N, C-alpha and C positions, 0 to 999 in steps of 0.2 A: 646616521641621523640626517646628514645633508641630503642623502638620497630620498629619505622619507619626506622631508620638507619640500623637495623638488616635486615629488609625486603629488603631494597635497596641493601645491600651487597649480599643477596641471589640471587636477580634478576640480579646482575652484572655477576653472574656465569651462570645462567640458563635462564634468561628471556629476557626482552626487551633490557637491556644494552648490552647483548651478541650480539645483532644485530648491535650495533654501534651507538645507539641513544644518543643524548645530555643528560647529567646527570640530568639536570633540568626536562626534559621530563620524564625520568625514575622515578624520585622522585614523580612527579605529578601522574604518573600511579599507583604507589604504594599507594598513598593517596586515589585514586579512587577505590582501591580494585582489580586492574588488577594484575594477577599473571603470566600467561603464554600467549605468543602470539598465536593467532589462526593460522591455516594452511596458510591462505592467507596473514596474517601479516608476518609470518616467511619467506614466499617465496618472498613477494613483497618489504619489507623494505630494505634489503641489496642492491639490485640493484638500487633502487630509491635513496638511500643515495649517490650512486656513480654518480647520474645524468643520469642514463639510462632511455630511454623511455620504456613504459610498456603497454601491452595489457593483461587485466585480465578478464577471464570469471568467474563470481561469482554471486551467487544469493543474495537477501536481507537476512540479518541475519548471514552472514559469517564473519563479522568484517571488511568489505572492507573500511568503512569510516576511521577508524584508520589506515588501511593499507596505504592509500595515504596521510592522514592528518599529521601523525607523521613525515615521512621523509620530507614532504613539509615544516613543521614548523622548523625542524632541519636545512634544507638548508637556509631557510629565516633568521634564527638566525645567521648562519655562515656568510651569505652575509652582514647582518647589521653590524657585528662587524668590517668589513673592508671597508664599504662604508659610508662615512660621508654625512649626509643629507644636502641639500642646505638650507642655512639659510633663513627663512621667506617663504619657499615654501614647502607645504606638499608633502611627498613622494607619488608618484602614486602607485596603486596596483601592487604588484610583483607577485601575484598568482591569478588565475581565475579558479573557479570551476563551471562548467556548469551542471545543473540538469533539469529534465523535468517539475517539478511542484513547486509551491510556498511552499507547505507543506514540500517537501524535501529540498528546499532551506533553510527554517527556521531550520529544524532539523540538516542539515549538518553544518550550520553556528554556531549553538549552540555547536555542538560537537567540531568544530575547535576552537572556542573561549575558551571552557573548557580545551582542551588539551594545547592551547597556552597561558594560563593565566600566567605561570611563566616566559614567554618570553615577556609579555606585547604586544602581537600581537593584532592588531586592525582588526576586522572582520565585514563585512556588508553583510546582505542578501538583494538581489535586485530582485524584482519580480513585476508582474502586480497586480493591486488591491490595492496597497499601494500608498499613495500620493507621487508624484514625488519630491515635494519640500523637503520632509523629507529625502529622499535618497540623494538629492543634498546637503543638509546641512551637512550630515555626510561625504560625499565624499569631500566636500570643506575642511574639517578638516584633511583629509588624512586617508586612510585605507591601510592595508597590504594585506588582502585577501578579494576578492569579491566572494560571492557564489550567483549564479544568474541563472534565466531562460534565455534562449538564446534571446528571443524577447525583453525583457526589457533591458538587458545589451547592446544590439545593439542600442536601443533607446538612451542610455547614450553615446555610442561611437559616434553616429551621432551628439549629442549635444555638444560633447567635454568634458563631465563631467567624462568620463572614458577613460584614455589613454592606448591603448594596447601595445605601443612600449616599455613600461618598464616591461611588463609581462614576467617573466622568467619561470613560471610553469603554465601549463594548465591541468585541470582534466575534462574529459568527463565522468560523472557518470550516469549510467543507459542509456547508449548511444542508445540502441535499442528502449527504450521508447521515447527518444527525437525524433528519426527519425519517429516513429509511429505517433507522434503528429505533424509532418510536419515541424520540425525545421532544416531539412538538409541544406537548403540554408543559414539560419542564422548561423549555426555552421561553414559552409565554409567561410562565410564573416568574422566571428570573428577570425578564425585561420589564414586567409590570412592577417589580420591586426597585428598579433603578430610577434615578431622577429624570425628569422630563427633558432637561436640556443636555443630556449626554450626547456624545458623538458615537454613532453606530456604524460599523463597517460589516458588510455581509459579502462573503466570498463563496462561490459555488461553481462546481464544474458544469452543472446543468442548471437550467432556470425553468423548472416546471411551474404550473400555476400556484401550487402551495408555497413555493419559495417567493414568488411575486406577491402573494397575499401577505406574507410576513413582512416583506420589504415595504409594502404599501401601508401596513398598520403601524410599524415601529420605526421607520426611517423618515426623516424630514427632508424633502426636496433633494434626494440623493443624486450625486454624480453617478452616471452609469458608464462602465467601461467593459469592453469585451476584448480579451486577449487570447487568440488561438495559438496553438503550437506553430512554430515556424514551418511553412510549407516547403517541401523539397522542390528546388528548381527543376524545370524540365531537363531531362538528360543527366541529372545528378543522382547517384544512388543514395537512398535514404540511410541515415545513421543507424536505424534499426532495421535489420533484415528480417522480414516476416515470412515464415514458412508454416505450412500446414501439411500434416501427414494423414491420409485417409486410412483408417484402420478399424477393424471390428472390435467391439468392446472386450471380448475375451483375449484379444492379442495386445491390448494396450500396454501392459506392463513390459512384455517382451519388446514391443516397438520402442517404448521409452528408453529401455536399456540400450538398444542399438543406436538410437539417436544420440544419447549421452556419450556413448563410446566414440561416435564419429565426431561430435562437436568438442569433446574434452573441455567443458566449461570450467573456468577458474572459480566461478561462483554462480549458482543458478537458483532462482526462486521458482518453485513448482506449486501452482495453485490447484487446490482440490475443493470440492463442494462442502464436505462435512468433516467434523472432527474424527469420526471413525475412519473415513477414507484417508485422512492425513496420516493417522497412526499406522494403518495397514500398509500404505504405500511406503512410508519411511522404513518400516520394518522389512518390507520386501526388497527395497533398494539396498538396505544394509546387508541383507543376505546375499546380494549379488556383488558385494565388494565395494560399494560406494560408501561415502561418508556423509549420510544424511542426518538432519535433525528435524524434528516436528515442532510446529508452532500453531496453537489453536486456543480458542477461548476458554477451554477447560483447565488450562494450566495456571498455576500460581504465578505471581509477579517474579518471585525468585527463580522459578523454572524458566520463565521467558527470558529473564536477564541472562541466565546461564547459557541458553541457546544462542542468544544474539552475540554474547562474548565469543563463543566458539566459532560462530559463522564469520564474524568480523575479523577474528584472528586467523582465519584460514584453516582452522582445525576441522571444520566441516565445510564441504564445498557444495552441498545441496541443502536448501531449506524448503521443506514441504509445509505449506500453510493454507489456511482459509483466508478469504478476502478480509474478513473482519479482523483477524489476528494480525494480518500483514499491513493493515491500514496505517499509513504514516511512516513506514520503514523506509529509510534511505541508506542503502549500502553502497559506498563509493566504488568498490571493486566488482560490483555485480555485472556479469557479462551476458547472462541468459535469463529470460523469463519463459516458463513453460506452462501452458494451459493444458491440464490433464483432460479437461472437457472444454468445449466451445462455450464461452460465457453467453448467458442468455440475452444480454443487452450490450450494445456497442460501447456504451459509456464505461462498463466494467472492463471491457477489452482495452480501451484507450488508457484507463487508469493503470492497468497492469503493465502494458508494454512501455508506459511512460517512465518506468523505473530504470530502464536501460537507455543508453543513447543520450544521457544528460551531459551537459558541459562539453559537447563536441566528441564525447566518447562513442565508440561504436558498440552496438549490442545486437542480440539476436532474440526474436520472439518466436517461439515454437508452439504450435497448437496441434493436439491429437484430436482429430475429428472422426466421429462415427458417421457412417453413410447418411443417417437421418439428420445430421447436423449441417449438411452442406448449405441449406438455405440460410442458416444463421451466419455462416461464413460470408455469403454474398451480401447479407444485410450489413455486416460489419464493413465490408469493402465499400459499400455505397455510403455509409455514414462517415468513414474516414477519408474517402477519396483516394485510398491507396490499395494497390493490388497485393493480395496474399499469395505467395508462390505455392502451388500444389506440388509436393515432392513425393517421390517413392520411398517407402520405408527401406532403410539400408538392408542389403542382403548379406548372407554369410560371406560371399565373395568380397563385398565392399568392406566388411569388418576385417577380413584377413589382410586386405590391401592397406587399410588404415593402420592396423597394428604394425605391419612392416614399415610403414612410413614413420611411425612413432619411434621404432627401433633405429631406423636410419638417422633420424634427427638427433637422437640421443648419442649415437656414435660420433656424428659430426661435431657435436658440442664437446664430447669427451676428448676428441683428437686435439683440440686447441687448448686443452687445460694442461698446466704445468705438472699436475700431480701424476700424470701417466708415467713419468720418468721412473718412478719407484717400481714399476713392473717390468722395466727393461731387462733386469737380470733373469727374471722368470722367462721372458721371451727368448733370451739368448740360450737358456737351458733347453727349452722346448724345441727350438729350431735345430738343435743338434740331432733330434730324433724324428722331427716331422717337418713337412713342407710348411712354409709360412702361410700359404693359401689355406691349408687345412686347419692351421691354428686359428686363423682369422674367422673361418666359417664356424668353428666350434665356439669361439668367443661370442660371435653374433647370435648363435643359437641359444647360448646361456642367457644373454641379455634379453633376447626376445621372450624367453620363457619367464624370466624375472618380471617382465613388464606385462605379463598376462597374455602374451601373444598366442599361446596355444589353448586359451580358454575355449570352452564349448560355445558355439554360436547360439545354442538354444533352439526353441521350437521354430518350425516353418511358419512364416507369416504370409497369408494369402495376399496377392497384389490386388489392391482396390483402386478402381479407376473412377475419377470424378464423373458425376452424371453430366450429360450434355445439357447446355442451356436450352430452354424451350424456345419456340419460334417467337420472333420479335413482337408480333401483335399481342400474343397472349401474355408475354412478359410485361408489356406496357399496361395491360388491363390489371394484372395482379399487383403491380407496384402501386397503383392508385387506390387499391382497396385498403382502407384503414385497418390496422391490426387491432383485434380485440385484446383487452388486457389479459383475459384468461386463455389466449391462444398460446401455442408453444408446447412446453413440456406437460405431460400428464400430471394431474394433481391428485392428492389424497386428502380427504377431509379428516381432521383429527378432533376428538372430543376432549375438552379440558374441564375439569370438575368445579371450576369457580366462575362466578359471573358477577352481575351488578351488585348483588347483595354483599359481596365481599369487597366491593370497591374497585373491581377490575375494569380497566378501560383498554382501548386498543394499544396505547403506549406500553402498558404492562405486558401484554401478550407478545407484541413484537420485540420488546426489549428482552424479555425472558428467553424467548426462542433464539434470538440472535446471540445473546450472551452465553447461554448454556450449550447450544449446539454448533455455533459458528456459522449458521445459515444466514446469508445476507438478508437484510430487511426487505429488499426489493423482491425476494422470492417468497415472501409471506403474503398471502392474499385471502380474499373472501372472508374477512373476520365478521362473525356474528356473535353478539353477546346477549344472553338472556339473563333473567334474574339469578338462576342457579348454576348455569354452565355456559361455556363458550365453544364455538366451532371455528376452526381455522383451516385454510387450504395451504398445503405445502407441497413441493415437488414430490412425486411418487417415489423417486429413488432416494429421497432423503427422509421419508416419513418415519421409517423404523428407527433411524438414528435420532431424530427429533424426539420421538416418544421416549426412547431410552434415556436421552439426556435430561428431559424435562420431568420425568416421573420422580416424585419425591422432593422436587425442588419447592421452594416457598415463594408464593406470590402474595404480596400485602400481608406477610407474616403467617400465611396459612399454607399447609402442605397441599400439593396439587396431585391429582391422579389424571393420567393421560392415556388415551387409547384411540384406535381407529374408530370413527363414528359408525356405530352399528346400523343405523337406519339407512345409511347410504351404501354400506358395504365397503366403504373406503376408496372406491375407484370412481374416477370421473373422466 
């Protein structure tokens, strides 16, 4: 207890208490091992405590959850001390935090509940995929903070189970992702239903015009802060080692297997484009002896929870997922992130690799790039200001050497263990018939085989060499040419059998495609809506999966039919 009080005293001078936070929150932070505020916390907390609106540009892993949660809790506690609750009527939510996915809703709700424990704050995560009656039961008892996906909280608003008129604080977390997933209209409707004098906080990794438009319309004289990830000092190796392997599409699975064998990750998150690809890759990796689990938008919440329990417990060491399904996941022991394809946008790459290398931990980001994707790698390097090492796919010789190294390490570890003494009698018996050297060699052989050292190396993988950069003058001209929105991957136009007469809007189409297929909202383009049908452009290599996932689904209560658009032939 004395040590805790001493730590609180130190923090009062230099840490969170110096920012003006409630003493109970400061004591809680000390108990959790928090010492100094992160840059975003140091910049955001003081103005938020004063009730100012705020726009924060910050990536995942910068500490932004605490940056908005702590002042929110501080102000809730202050308001509760002067506002007497109405007898027999549960107090409606005073704070609403909007997030893009159920995973992030769960994660943020747990964090807010943990921070707010000394204040007895009641927190509820509200998201699709969970039984409505369970959420209604908790809401009936009264909650202080609702952390929700926009669509589900709007359902509650329409039912009357969530009252927005009492909300004094609204947080839009990962606002760019919410807009990419088609939640713009839902967000507008929610904000329109809250009181004019509320405090509004908007956090986004990027700040495109549509985010600025929301801030301009719904925030009042906001404080603006920009917090980038810590840049690596010159001559200092980055915490995240970034590697790319150039490999043809048909050899990707074999290349991934070799890379995983060489890296031996304790826990790796492998990103794929579509739900079908996630399932196929997880199945293929399982057949090769790995312990993978799949995670995508087509799974029930119980299935997703089971997968995450296995992964966090170390019973699965590979998690194969889509971007949407993995949004908000934070796994402490994650050592590797693998891009099975080069992400189409630098921001997606930054989000992905930001899941390793947190809190001073080292991590590895691996990308399998096809020859046609080399320009995307260079775009990512320019956007991040960091070099991605181009490496050669491990050969059969590399694998054999690596497996021998694994065997050698296992032997060295076993030699120092006390349990080897129980085999001494066996050694004495064998040494009467064989040379010690022969016995040792036989034991090494058995260990090597047990660890898979004699496994087949698989198919030959052609060596791919990176293309040489073009001459300097031409590169300069190309870099200055603005990229068109529909440049990049080939697109396929799909026909959807519902349009304006069915009440369909862009939000419905993007949300349905993203939720049913796992395709990121940023990959859905060229939306055209007529009275009776809609047309949407999706990446060519994902079109078949999108059609399969969406066919038979319901939009606005009506079953939808989906196919390749016949007039265009499907190719662009």
